[in-house]
C-alpha positions, 0 to 999 in steps of 0.5 A, a space after each residue: 216794256 209794254 204796259 199791262 193794257 198794251 193792245 187795248 184801243 180806246 176811242 175817247 170823247 171825254 174832255 176837261 178832267 174827269 174822263 181825261 184823267 180816267 183814260 190817262 190812268 189807262 194810258 199809263 198802263 199801256 192802253 192806246 187812247 185816241 183822244 177825239 177833239 172838236 175843232 175848238 179843242 178840249 177846253 182844258 187846253 185853254 185853262 192856265 198859262 200855256 207853255 210855248 204854244 197856245 192850247 197847251 195849258 198845264 192841266 191839259 199836259 198832265 191828263 193827256 199824256 200817252 194819248 193820240 189826238 184825232 180832231 174831227 167836227 162830228 157835226 159833219 157827216 163825213 167826219 162822223 163816218 170817219 170816226 165810226 171806222 176808227 170805232 170799228 177797230 176799238 175795244 172801248 168807246 168812252 165819252 163824257 157828254 150828256 146823254 142827249 148830246 151824244 144821242 144828237 151826234 148819233 153816237 149813243 150805245 145802240 149806234 156804236 153797237 151796230 158798228 162794233 157789237 162787242 164794244 165796251 161803251 162807257 159814259 161819264 156824266 152828272 147823273 144817271 141818264 134816266 133819273 130825275 136829274 138826268 138832263 142836268 149839266 154837272 160841274 165839279 163844284 155843283 156836284 160837291 155842293 149837291 152830295 154833301 161835302 161842302 156842307 160837311 166842310 163847314 160843319 167841320 170848320 165850326 162855322 157852318 159856312 159851306 165851302 169847297 176843298 181846294 181840289 177838283 174832288 168829284 172829277 178826280 174821284 169819278 175819273 178813278 171810278 171811270 177807269 176802274 169800271 171801264 177796266 172791269 168791263 174790258 175784263 168781262 169782254 176778254 172772258 166772254 166776248 161780250 161788250 156792254 153799256 157802262 154808266 158812271 154818274 158823278 152824283 151817285 158815285 160821290 154820294 157812295 164815296 162820302 157814305 163810306 164813313 158818313 153813313 155812320 149811325 144811319 146804318 142801323 137806325 133811320 133816325 140815326 146820326 149821319 156823319 162820322 163824329 171824329 171827322 166832324 170834330 172841330 178840334 180835328 185839324 193840324 195843330 200849331 207847334 212852337 214853330 209851325 204846324 203838324 198833324 198829331 194822330 194818336 188813334 189806338 190804345 197804344 198811341 194814346 197811352 204813349 202820347 200821354 206818357 210823353 206829355 207826363 199825363 198818364 192819368 188821363 186814360 184812367 178817366 172812363 170817358 177816355 179809357 177805351 177806343 169806343 169811349 174816346 170815339 164818343 169824346 173825340 173832340 175832347 181828345 183833340 182839344 187836349 192835343 191842341 193845348 199841348 202842341 205849342 209846348 214843343 217845336 215841330 222837330 221835337 214833336 217828330 222825334 218824340 212821336 216817332 219814338 212812341 210810334 204815334 202817327 204824325 206829319 209836319 204840314 207841308 206846302 204844295 211847293 215843298 213836295 218837290 224837295 220832299 226827301 221821300 218823293 225825291 228818292 221816288 223820282 216822282 217829279 221828272 223832266 221830259 222833252 216835249 216836241 213843242 213845249 221843250 222840257 216839262 215837268 211830269 208826275 210819274 205814275 205812283 204805282 209800281 208793277 214788277 212785270 208791266 210797269 206803268 210809264 209816261 211814254 209820250 207827251 200830250 199831243 198838239 190838237 189833231 197831231 195824230 188825225 192823219 195817222 189814225 185815219 190812215 190806219 183804218 183804211 181812209 185814203 190820203 185823198 179822203 183825208 185831204 177832203 176832210 181837212 179842206 172842208 174843216 171836218 178834220 183838223 191837224 197842226 
């Protein structure tokens, strides 16, 4: 079945994770993504141990599925001219280069709009282009340091030593935002026929993301506390049980009442400090400390039975390796094997959402660099002789 975005063509000059993850989400929904790579290829091709072929690293394989690869040296005027012929057939043009870099290639919004007036043109980069930080480079760790999460991680750990979570938080979150914003602009284009310029700056995006809960008391008072107290409680953490670790998450009145009945201490909630949701929120560190002290009295499986019976949210702590055998994910068939034309059988992670009429799907595997160069250029009317000339000059690459 065709995906919901079947018929949408997007020329994609993004690389690494942010942009490719965002366009992968659109590709999974059926959009045609033409991935434009420089002759050296997307850097993420070369990160991690490849499969059978150099330049086919594991993360590249994930975020570039369902795409076509067009490899051009855009510093070459003939290659740029060829790209513009492809852009003329597209609904959207997206990139993740700094604004001055994309301008240097002659591919800024005004350049592209001359070729395709109704284009959706989207740039994802570190900071709003016309702001004080507009010329700064941006990488995930640097954005994490700047928007406050590294500091909050240290505060929550109780040692005030800033640290990064072990995931590329900013790249993936901004990739999601990028996909959503491009899709919103495409919806506007469908309704009105108008293209537009779209900017997704990482720093601003992640600051807005963080402040959903951490704006906190600053909402009402310029001197108010910034930082959601529950999330910064030093005792908010997985708790050690008799034989492992688990999350024990009483939250509302019913949860806490049932928890203290399970452990034989119903009198705790008679204390005014703990009697109401608001009171508990002001003393949440105390609440979690009590859970922490009680958790080692039972095994994880014993806790799961008791907490499930009391309808109290809980979960054992799993390792990333455990997810491949998790019964729910096995039932969902989230991890599936696919044949890759050069790498053999590979494991892919299925799109997690389900849609009854237009289901997302993994239709094609991540391409070899330039695997579709000739086909894409032929489709926009560039002759075989012209393509051969581009290849001979090094302006176009194919396997």
